[in-house]
C-alpha positions as CSV (number, residue, x, y, z in Angstrom):
1,X,95.3,123.0,106.4
2,X,97.9,120.2,106.4
3,X,97.5,116.4,106.8
4,X,100.5,114.2,107.6
5,X,100.3,110.4,107.8
6,X,103.1,108.3,109.5
7,X,103.7,104.6,109.4
8,X,106.3,102.6,111.3
9,X,107.8,105.7,113.0
10,X,108.9,106.3,116.6
11,X,106.4,107.4,119.3
12,X,108.7,110.3,120.0
13,X,108.2,111.7,116.4
14,X,104.4,111.3,116.8
15,X,104.6,113.1,120.1
16,X,106.6,115.9,118.6
17,X,103.9,116.4,115.9
18,X,101.2,116.6,118.5
19,X,102.7,120.0,119.6
20,X,101.5,121.4,116.3
21,X,98.9,119.1,114.9
22,X,96.0,117.0,116.2
23,X,96.4,113.2,116.0
24,X,93.0,112.0,114.7
25,X,94.0,108.4,114.6
26,X,97.3,106.6,115.0
27,X,99.7,108.3,112.7
28,X,97.2,110.7,111.1
29,X,97.8,114.3,111.9
30,X,95.7,117.3,110.9
31,X,96.1,121.0,111.6
32,X,96.5,124.5,110.3
33,X,100.0,125.9,110.3
34,X,102.0,128.5,108.3
35,X,104.0,127.4,105.2
36,X,107.2,127.9,107.2
37,X,106.1,125.6,110.1
38,X,104.8,123.1,107.6
39,X,108.2,122.9,105.8
40,X,110.0,122.6,109.2
41,X,107.6,119.8,110.3
42,X,108.2,117.9,107.1
43,X,112.0,118.3,107.4
44,X,111.8,116.9,111.0
45,X,109.5,114.0,109.9
46,X,111.9,113.0,107.0
47,X,114.9,113.2,109.3
48,X,113.4,111.1,112.1
49,X,111.4,108.6,109.9
50,X,114.2,106.0,109.7
51,X,112.5,103.0,108.1
52,X,109.1,104.6,108.3
53,X,106.8,106.0,105.6
54,X,105.4,109.5,105.6
55,X,103.0,111.4,103.4
56,X,101.9,115.0,103.6
57,X,99.1,116.9,101.8
58,X,98.3,120.6,102.2
59,X,96.0,123.1,100.6
60,X,97.3,125.4,97.9
61,X,96.1,127.5,95.0
62,X,96.3,125.1,92.2
63,X,93.9,123.1,90.0
64,X,93.4,120.4,92.6
65,X,93.5,122.6,95.6
66,X,96.3,120.6,97.3
67,X,99.9,119.4,97.0
68,X,101.4,116.0,98.0
69,X,104.8,114.8,99.3
70,X,105.8,111.2,99.9
71,X,108.8,109.8,101.8
72,X,109.9,106.2,102.3
73,X,107.3,104.6,99.9
74,X,108.9,102.0,97.6
75,X,105.6,101.4,95.8
76,X,104.3,104.9,95.2
77,X,105.5,107.8,93.2
78,X,104.0,111.3,92.6
79,X,103.9,112.6,89.0
80,X,102.6,116.0,87.9
81,X,100.8,115.9,84.6
82,X,99.4,119.2,83.3
83,X,99.4,120.6,86.8
84,X,97.6,117.7,88.3
85,X,99.4,115.5,90.8
86,X,98.8,111.8,90.5
87,X,100.1,109.0,92.7
88,X,101.4,106.0,90.7
89,X,101.3,102.7,92.5
90,X,104.0,100.2,91.3
91,X,103.0,96.6,91.2
92,X,105.0,93.3,90.8
93,X,105.0,93.7,87.0
94,X,106.6,97.1,87.3
95,X,109.3,95.7,89.6
96,X,110.1,93.0,87.0
97,X,110.3,95.5,84.1
98,X,112.4,97.9,86.3
99,X,114.9,95.2,87.2
100,X,115.2,94.2,83.5
101,X,115.8,97.8,82.6
102,X,118.5,98.2,85.2
103,X,120.3,95.1,84.0
104,X,120.2,96.4,80.5
105,X,121.7,99.8,81.6
106,X,124.4,98.0,83.6
107,X,125.4,95.8,80.6
108,X,125.9,98.9,78.5
109,X,127.9,100.7,81.1
110,X,125.4,103.5,81.5
111,X,125.0,102.9,85.2
112,X,127.8,102.2,87.7
113,X,127.7,100.6,91.1
114,X,124.6,99.5,93.0
115,X,121.5,101.0,91.7
116,X,118.6,101.2,94.1
117,X,115.0,102.0,93.9
118,X,113.4,105.2,95.1
119,X,113.0,104.0,98.7
120,X,113.9,106.4,101.4
121,X,113.9,109.4,99.1
122,X,111.5,112.2,99.4
123,X,109.3,112.5,96.4
124,X,108.2,116.0,95.7
125,X,106.9,116.9,92.2
126,X,108.2,120.5,92.5
127,X,111.7,119.0,92.6
128,X,111.7,117.8,89.0
129,X,109.7,114.9,87.6
130,X,108.8,113.4,91.0
131,X,111.2,110.5,90.4
């Protein structure tokens, strides 16, 4: 089973997903598809999301029984700790500390050019630390 949620995306993208999944509520899709179809759907969602936000959860044989992917969320990050996926929510204090850290790195020449946040990047814990 797969669950995909979409926020601030085009109607055409939502319409495309209804070919494969059932839209329970605006932007909430549920269905049973193969792993290959799931990956292709996620690729399409990420490509067409533009400024939107997307999440996907699907069942798998791990401790929790599911996996998570997030795209376009500035305030959320998936971390895997001892095989358990957790979603960290960044608050205003985190943003202040992060900006201070970036300034510190730039002063020491450890970072060049504009350094952005994690927005518009797909966060998948299987691809490293989830950051």
